[in-house]
C-alpha positions as CSV (number, residue, x, y, z in Angstrom):
1,M,-117.9,49.8,84.5
2,T,-116.8,47.4,87.1
3,E,-117.5,47.6,90.7
4,N,-113.9,48.6,91.5
5,E,-114.0,51.6,89.1
6,T,-115.7,54.7,90.5
7,S,-116.8,57.6,88.5
8,P,-114.5,60.7,88.8
9,T,-115.5,63.2,91.4
10,F,-115.8,66.9,90.9
11,W,-112.4,67.5,92.5
12,D,-110.8,65.0,90.1
13,E,-112.3,66.7,87.1
14,L,-111.2,70.1,88.4
15,T,-107.7,69.1,89.0
16,S,-107.1,67.6,85.7
17,P,-104.2,69.3,83.8
18,I,-106.4,70.8,81.1
19,N,-109.0,72.1,83.5
20,L,-106.3,73.7,85.7
21,I,-104.9,75.6,82.7
22,L,-108.4,76.8,81.8
23,V,-109.2,77.9,85.4
24,F,-105.9,79.9,85.6
25,F,-106.5,81.4,82.2
26,I,-110.0,82.6,83.3
27,L,-108.7,84.0,86.6
28,Y,-106.0,85.8,84.7
29,L,-108.6,87.4,82.3
30,L,-110.8,88.4,85.3
31,Y,-107.7,90.0,86.9
32,K,-106.9,92.0,83.7
33,I,-110.6,93.2,83.4
34,I,-110.8,94.3,87.0
35,K,-107.4,96.0,86.9
36,S,-108.3,98.0,83.7
37,H,-111.6,99.1,85.3
38,L,-109.8,100.3,88.5
39,E,-107.2,102.2,86.4
40,T,-109.7,104.1,84.3
41,S,-112.1,105.0,87.2
42,G,-109.3,106.9,89.0
43,P,-109.5,110.6,89.5
44,A,-110.1,112.3,86.2
45,T,-108.7,115.7,85.4
46,P,-111.4,118.3,85.7
47,P,-112.6,120.0,82.5
48,P,-111.3,123.5,82.0
49,P,-113.5,126.2,83.4
50,P,-116.0,127.6,80.8
51,M,-115.2,130.8,79.1
52,A,-117.1,133.9,80.1
53,K,-119.9,134.6,77.7
54,L,-119.1,137.2,75.1
55,R,-121.9,139.6,74.2
56,K,-121.1,142.3,71.7
57,D,-121.6,143.5,68.1
58,M,-118.4,143.5,66.0
59,T,-117.1,144.7,62.7
60,V,-115.4,142.2,60.3
61,A,-112.0,143.5,61.5
62,E,-112.9,142.9,65.2
63,L,-114.2,139.4,64.3
64,K,-110.9,138.4,62.7
65,K,-109.3,138.2,66.2
66,Y,-111.5,135.3,67.2
67,D,-110.1,132.5,64.9
68,G,-109.0,130.3,67.8
69,S,-105.3,131.0,67.4
70,D,-104.9,133.2,70.5
71,E,-104.2,131.9,74.0
72,E,-107.9,132.1,74.9
73,G,-108.8,130.0,72.0
74,R,-112.3,131.5,71.4
75,V,-113.7,130.8,67.9
76,L,-116.4,133.0,66.4
77,L,-118.0,133.1,63.0
78,A,-120.9,135.1,61.5
79,V,-123.8,133.8,59.4
80,N,-126.5,136.2,58.0
81,G,-125.2,139.0,60.1
82,I,-125.3,137.1,63.4
83,I,-122.1,136.3,65.2
84,F,-121.9,132.8,66.9
85,D,-119.5,131.5,69.5
86,V,-118.5,128.1,68.0
87,T,-115.7,127.5,70.5
88,K,-117.3,124.2,71.7
89,G,-117.1,123.1,68.0
90,K,-113.4,124.1,67.9
91,R,-112.3,120.7,66.4
92,F,-114.3,121.7,63.3
93,Y,-113.9,125.5,63.2
94,G,-110.6,126.0,65.1
95,P,-107.1,125.9,63.7
96,G,-106.5,122.7,61.8
97,G,-110.2,121.9,61.6
98,P,-112.0,121.1,58.3
99,Y,-114.0,124.4,58.5
100,A,-111.1,126.6,59.9
101,A,-111.5,128.9,56.9
102,F,-114.7,130.2,58.5
103,A,-113.2,131.0,61.9
104,G,-113.1,134.7,62.7
105,K,-115.0,135.6,59.5
106,D,-118.4,136.0,57.9
107,A,-119.2,132.4,56.7
108,T,-122.5,133.2,55.0
109,R,-121.3,133.0,51.4
110,G,-119.2,129.9,52.0
111,L,-122.0,128.0,53.8
112,A,-124.6,129.1,51.2
113,T,-122.5,128.1,48.2
114,G,-121.0,125.0,49.8
115,E,-117.4,126.3,49.4
116,V,-115.2,126.1,52.5
117,A,-114.0,129.6,52.1
118,A,-115.1,132.7,53.9
119,S,-115.3,136.2,52.6
120,D,-112.2,138.4,53.2
121,K,-114.1,141.6,52.2
122,E,-114.6,144.4,54.7
123,Y,-118.3,143.6,54.6
124,D,-120.0,141.1,52.2
125,D,-123.7,142.0,51.7
126,V,-124.4,138.6,49.9
127,S,-127.1,140.3,47.9
128,D,-126.0,138.5,44.8
129,L,-126.8,135.0,46.2
130,S,-129.5,133.0,44.4
131,P,-132.7,132.2,46.3
132,D,-131.5,128.6,46.9
133,E,-128.3,129.9,48.3
134,V,-130.1,132.4,50.6
135,A,-132.3,129.5,51.8
136,S,-129.3,127.4,52.5
137,A,-127.7,130.2,54.5
138,K,-130.9,130.5,56.5
139,E,-130.9,126.8,57.3
140,W,-127.3,127.1,58.5
141,E,-128.2,130.1,60.6
142,E,-131.0,128.0,62.3
143,Q,-128.7,125.1,62.9
144,F,-126.2,127.5,64.5
145,K,-128.9,129.1,66.7
146,E,-129.8,125.7,68.0
147,K,-126.2,124.6,68.8
148,Y,-124.2,127.7,69.6
149,D,-124.5,130.9,71.7
150,I,-125.2,134.2,69.9
151,V,-122.5,136.8,70.5
152,G,-124.1,139.7,68.7
153,R,-124.5,141.3,65.2
154,L,-121.9,141.7,62.4
155,L,-121.8,145.4,61.9
156,K,-122.0,147.0,58.5
157,P,-119.5,149.8,57.8
158,G,-120.7,152.9,59.7
159,E,-123.2,151.0,61.9
160,T,-123.0,151.5,65.6
161,P,-122.9,148.6,68.0
162,N,-125.7,147.8,70.5
163,K,-125.0,147.9,74.3
164,Y,-125.9,144.6,75.9
165,D,-126.6,143.8,79.5
166,D,-125.0,140.7,80.9
167,E,-128.4,139.2,81.8
168,V,-130.1,139.9,78.4
169,S,-129.6,137.5,75.5
170,E,-130.9,137.8,72.0
171,H,-132.8,134.5,72.6
172,K,-134.7,136.0,75.5
173,N,-135.5,139.0,73.5
174,E,-136.8,136.8,70.7
175,K,-138.9,134.9,73.2
176,K,-140.4,138.2,74.6
177,N,-141.2,139.3,71.1
178,E,-143.0,136.0,70.3
179,D,-145.0,136.3,73.5
180,K,-146.0,139.9,72.7
181,K,-147.2,138.8,69.2
182,A,-149.2,135.9,70.7
183,Q,-151.1,138.3,73.0
């Protein structure tokens, strides 16, 4: 370098054509990012109000109404004589879902055997299942108990339904029975 040549200043570096293009490109990307965040953080539509809890024993014929196809969209299924409200899993059990065959039906046999088909019998006593299939159905029942609300019992022909209070749930009754046994 000679004495007459000076090193470029920061301003000279910044205003070079390639750096100006890069600065404008970075500013454009920042603008797009901020704009997308502002658009998505706008007012979201509120979720639909939760359905009232259903608590009653049903026959197979009564259960058929709850396959998710009516305007309420409630989906129920039974496993080992216990009816579960699986509406929050509607994308699986509702119309068009991979397990829609179980909606509004007793799913015990299908879950126990691994076949996605529910029983269309008036009442399927599943007494002909193998011990492994019974164990599989019991595992499914436990999974459903952890994930979904219990509606009531699936009634056998001639059986009378229980009357449930709004405040009492089967889970609370089971807890009370466990506490009594512990004492």
